[in-house]
C-alpha positions in Angstrom: 6.9 4.1 -41.7 5.3 6.7 -38.7 7.9 7.4 -36.0 7.8 7.0 -32.4 5.6 10.0 -31.6 2.2 8.3 -34.1 2.4 5.6 -32.2 0.8 6.6 -29.6 -2.8 5.4 -28.2 -4.5 7.7 -26.7 -3.0 11.5 -26.6 -0.5 12.6 -24.5 -2.2 14.4 -21.3 -4.8 12.6 -21.4 -6.4 10.6 -18.1 -7.1 6.3 -18.5 -10.5 5.4 -17.0 -11.3 1.9 -16.2 -14.1 1.2 -14.4 -16.2 3.2 -11.5 -15.2 3.9 -7.8 -17.4 1.1 -6.0 -18.0 1.2 -2.4 -19.9 -1.9 -0.1 -23.8 -1.1 -1.5 -25.5 -4.2 1.4 -26.2 -3.9 4.6 -26.6 -7.4 5.6 -23.8 -9.3 7.3 -22.7 -12.2 5.3 -21.7 -15.4 5.9 -17.7 -15.4 3.6 -15.4 -12.6 2.1 -16.7 -13.7 -1.0 -20.4 -13.8 -0.4 -19.2 -10.1 0.6 -17.1 -9.3 -2.7 -18.2 -6.6 -4.4 -15.5 -5.8 -7.0 -11.6 -8.3 -6.3 -9.6 -6.9 -9.3 -6.2 -6.4 -10.3 -4.4 -4.6 -13.0 -0.6 -4.8 -14.0 0.7 -1.5 -14.8 5.0 -0.9 -16.7 5.8 -3.6 -13.3 3.8 -2.1 -10.7 0.3 -4.2 -9.3 -2.4 -2.2 -8.6 -5.4 -4.5 -7.0 -9.0 -2.9 -6.0 -10.8 -4.8 -3.1 -14.5 -3.9 -1.7 -16.6 -6.7 0.6 -19.6 -6.1 2.3 -19.5 -6.8 6.6 -19.0 -10.5 6.5 -18.3 -13.0 8.7 -14.5 -14.5 9.6 -13.1 -16.3 12.3 -10.6 -15.4 15.2 -7.8 -18.4 16.3 -10.2 -21.6 14.3 -13.4 -20.5 16.6 -14.4 -17.3 17.8 -16.2 -15.6 15.3 -15.7 -11.4 14.4 -17.9 -9.3 11.9 -15.4 -7.8 9.4 -16.4 -4.5 8.9 -17.6 -3.4 5.2 -14.4 -1.5 2.8 -12.5 -0.9 -0.1 -9.3 -1.5 -0.3 -6.8 0.0 -3.1 -3.0 -1.6 -2.7 -0.3 -0.9 -5.1 2.9 -3.1 -5.7 6.2 -2.2 -6.7 8.8 -4.9 -5.8 8.5 -5.4 -2.2 7.2 -1.9 -1.1 3.1 -2.3 -0.7 1.3 0.6 -0.3 -2.6 -0.5 1.6 -5.2 2.5 1.3 -8.3 1.7 3.5 -11.2 3.5 3.9 -9.8 4.3 7.6 -6.2 2.8 7.3 -3.1 3.7 5.0 -0.3 0.7 5.2 3.3 0.5 4.0 5.0 -2.5 4.0 8.6 -2.6 3.4 9.2 -6.3 2.5 6.3 -9.7 3.1 7.6 -12.2 5.8 7.5 -15.6 4.7 5.1 -18.2 6.0 6.2 -19.7 9.1 8.4 -16.7 10.1 8.2 -14.3 12.9 5.4 -11.6 12.2 6.6 -7.4 12.5 5.8 -6.1 15.7 3.6 -2.7 15.8 4.1 0.3 18.3 3.3 3.8 18.5 6.2 6.1 17.7 5.7 6.9 22.3 6.4 3.6 22.9 9.3 2.9 21.0 12.3 2.9 23.0 15.0 6.2 22.0 17.5 3.7 20.5 15.5 2.1 18.2 13.8 5.4 16.9 17.1 6.6 15.8 17.6 3.2 13.7 14.1 4.2 12.1 14.2 6.1 8.9 10.4 7.4 9.6 9.9 11.8 8.4 6.2 12.0 10.1 5.0 15.7 8.4 2.9 18.2 10.6 1.0 21.3 10.0 1.2 24.2 12.6 -1.3 22.6 14.6 0.4 20.2 14.8 -1.8 17.8 12.9 -0.7 14.9 10.9 -1.0 15.5 7.3 2.2 13.3 6.1 4.5 10.8 6.2 8.0 9.9 4.1 10.0 7.0 4.3 13.3 6.4 3.3 14.8 3.6 1.9 18.1 1.6 2.9 20.3 1.1 -0.1 21.4 -2.1 -1.2 24.9 -3.4 -0.8 26.2 -3.7 -4.0 24.6 -0.4 -5.1 28.3 1.9 -6.1 30.6 0.0 -4.0 28.5 1.5 -0.9 30.2 4.7 -1.2 29.0 7.3 -2.6 29.4 9.2 -5.8 30.6 13.2 -6.6 28.2 15.0 -9.2 31.1 17.0 -11.1 29.8 20.1 -12.5 30.5 20.6 -16.3 
């Protein structure tokens, strides 16, 4: 029997590639999203779900009666547990929890629109360079109540 290190299907350090980078490929406006879809694939990878969706411009309904045109886009979504990160052509969105059907949707606001008492409760760090240009965002997750009984553990040096 071979040792565990020889059972690999590919050499360590190699990057697995699946498919090519697809982009919207038509200037036409399609009637439905299904007709406009170029790629819609999902991979479940070690418990994380990766979805790639590419679609051309298409018509959609706003409030069930007003027709609007949805711009062509490429959206890559990574979901790990209850956290989802979606990267589109023009936006990056991080959601920490889903809302259930019939439940009130979450509110949205720019940081300068929020009152100071709410800003103190939001565990977010906004990263900038010296010129004030946005370069990153860090969000801290709250610890579940049952973890370590709510107390911190000390790390002892041995």
